[in-house]
C-alpha positions as MATLAB code, in Angstrom:
seq = 'MSDTTPIIPAASAPPSYTETESHRLTTTIKEEVKPLTAVAPRDAPPPYEYPPQCPPSSGSGYQRFDDRGRRCEMVAVIELGSESVYLQCPSCGNFVYSNLEYRTGALTCLASTLCFLFCMVCTCLPCFIRDCLDVDHYCPRCNFHFGTFRRL';
ca = [
      12.244  -21.184   73.215;
      12.598  -19.217   76.315;
      11.302  -15.769   77.006;
      14.772  -14.333   77.440;
      16.166  -15.134   73.977;
      15.862  -12.248   71.588;
      13.946  -12.933   68.410;
      15.847  -10.347   66.420;
      19.622  -10.446   66.791;
      21.162   -7.266   68.100;
      22.344   -5.038   65.303;
      25.829   -3.704   65.408;
      26.560   -0.087   64.645;
      27.151    0.722   60.976;
      30.764    1.226   59.873;
      32.158    4.713   60.014;
      32.824    6.816   56.924;
      36.588    6.314   57.046;
      36.221    2.539   57.355;
      33.881    2.474   54.333;
      36.201    4.600   52.190;
      39.271    2.528   53.017;
      37.408   -0.704   52.281;
      36.097    0.647   48.959;
      39.543    1.798   47.818;
      41.172   -1.550   48.584;
      38.507   -3.676   46.858;
      38.213   -1.668   43.596;
      39.510   -3.585   40.601;
      40.337   -1.864   37.389;
      38.732   -3.655   34.450;
      39.466   -3.145   30.828;
      36.443   -2.040   28.889;
      36.255   -3.841   25.561;
      33.996   -2.425   22.880;
      31.248   -4.740   21.717;
      31.577   -5.847   18.131;
      28.795   -7.352   16.117;
      29.682  -10.794   14.889;
      27.768  -11.946   11.836;
      27.239  -15.667   11.372;
      29.177  -17.206    8.526;
      26.156  -18.511    6.640;
      23.983  -15.400    7.036;
      22.022  -14.320    3.942;
      22.743  -10.889    2.493;
      20.616   -8.066    3.917;
      17.276   -7.526    2.187;
      16.838   -4.253    0.311;
      13.322   -2.881    0.225;
      12.094   -1.392   -3.068;
      11.510    2.361   -2.909;
       7.953    3.355   -2.127;
       6.034    6.043   -3.932;
       5.085    9.051   -1.833;
       1.430    9.069   -0.835;
      -0.758   11.013   -3.194;
      -3.690   13.204   -2.329;
      -5.890   11.818   -5.121;
      -6.977    8.340   -6.006;
      -4.509    6.171   -7.839;
      -2.482    3.013   -7.699;
       1.216    2.218   -7.733;
       2.895    0.570  -10.704;
       6.385   -0.947  -10.493;
       8.690   -1.844  -13.348;
       9.930   -5.416  -13.870;
      12.642   -5.090  -11.184;
      10.315   -3.592   -8.605;
      12.541   -0.564   -8.043;
      10.951    2.316   -9.910;
       7.358    3.273   -9.452;
       5.043    5.933  -10.722;
       1.629    7.080   -9.660;
      -1.098    6.400  -12.175;
      -4.268    8.395  -11.708;
      -7.562    6.561  -11.887;
      -9.908    8.506  -14.142;
     -13.648    8.064  -14.048;
     -14.758    7.173  -17.553;
     -18.243    8.162  -18.619;
     -20.343    8.425  -21.722;
     -18.447   11.572  -22.832;
     -14.955   11.809  -24.319;
     -12.222   12.324  -21.687;
      -8.998   14.393  -21.969;
      -6.111   12.370  -20.544;
      -2.527   11.225  -21.099;
      -2.152    7.905  -22.851;
       0.072    5.531  -20.831;
       1.138    3.792  -24.036;
       2.271    6.661  -26.286;
       2.447    9.475  -23.687;
       0.357   11.988  -25.676;
      -2.410   14.090  -24.152;
      -5.522   13.242  -26.163;
      -9.306   13.179  -26.095;
     -10.441    9.567  -26.050;
     -12.221    8.060  -29.059;
     -15.539    6.452  -28.227;
     -16.916    3.185  -29.548;
     -20.361    1.983  -28.552;
     -21.297   -1.672  -28.034;
     -24.153   -3.639  -26.596;
     -24.102   -4.399  -22.908;
     -26.290   -5.644  -20.092;
     -28.646   -2.656  -20.219;
     -29.134   -3.099  -23.981;
     -30.042   -6.779  -23.533;
     -32.427   -6.012  -20.683;
     -34.153   -3.241  -22.645;
     -34.428   -5.490  -25.729;
     -36.015   -8.238  -23.631;
     -38.570   -5.827  -22.190;
     -39.346   -4.491  -25.673;
     -39.795   -8.073  -26.926;
     -42.334   -8.790  -24.179;
     -44.450   -5.711  -24.949;
     -43.907   -5.130  -28.667;
     -41.938   -7.459  -30.970;
     -41.397   -4.719  -33.543;
     -39.408   -2.585  -31.045;
     -37.003   -5.378  -30.007;
     -33.951   -3.924  -31.848;
     -34.675   -0.329  -30.844;
     -32.331   -0.273  -27.743;
     -29.398   -1.286  -29.972;
     -29.632    2.094  -31.744;
     -30.073    4.304  -28.662;
     -26.691    5.504  -27.354;
     -27.997    5.886  -23.805;
     -28.475    2.098  -23.642;
     -25.040    1.112  -25.017;
     -21.729    0.618  -23.173;
     -18.875    2.968  -24.147;
     -15.271    1.904  -24.898;
     -12.563    4.602  -24.650;
      -9.536    4.367  -26.993;
      -6.464    6.486  -27.735;
      -6.826    8.092  -31.217;
      -3.067    7.828  -31.904;
      -2.045    4.321  -30.808;
      -5.505    2.732  -30.311;
      -4.759    1.880  -26.636;
      -7.886    0.787  -24.731;
      -8.352    3.058  -21.683;
     -11.408    1.319  -20.321;
     -15.123    0.682  -20.679;
     -18.030    2.614  -19.205;
     -20.794    0.132  -18.417;
     -24.344    1.365  -18.049;
     -25.486   -1.499  -15.860;
];
């Protein structure tokens, strides 16, 4: 390379406004605008329909769906204790106070074992103390079992 050759070629002057406008008007092509259409494949499965969701509740509860999964209802979770509870029976739909039935549980067995170790005569005593027994809650009309309160 010699020292006289330019490294950058000389730039020509940009085209004038009239030259640019005439060139743009002659090169414009009118195109037809076709709307896009969605083409579904022939073997596409039918669209999936989601089951309706229950609105969120402010309290504790769980969702229960019928056999088709379409209808749901909110079922409140009630804390069962050693006392009778006023609630609506999910089986018969009546508002009732629950019937209580007492039965032996883990606390009763533990207390009986401790009584056996210290005094054999008092072994059966925890079976007659209601504060040691588990409590079953039932509907008084249809005998539906609401749940069991376990002491231990």
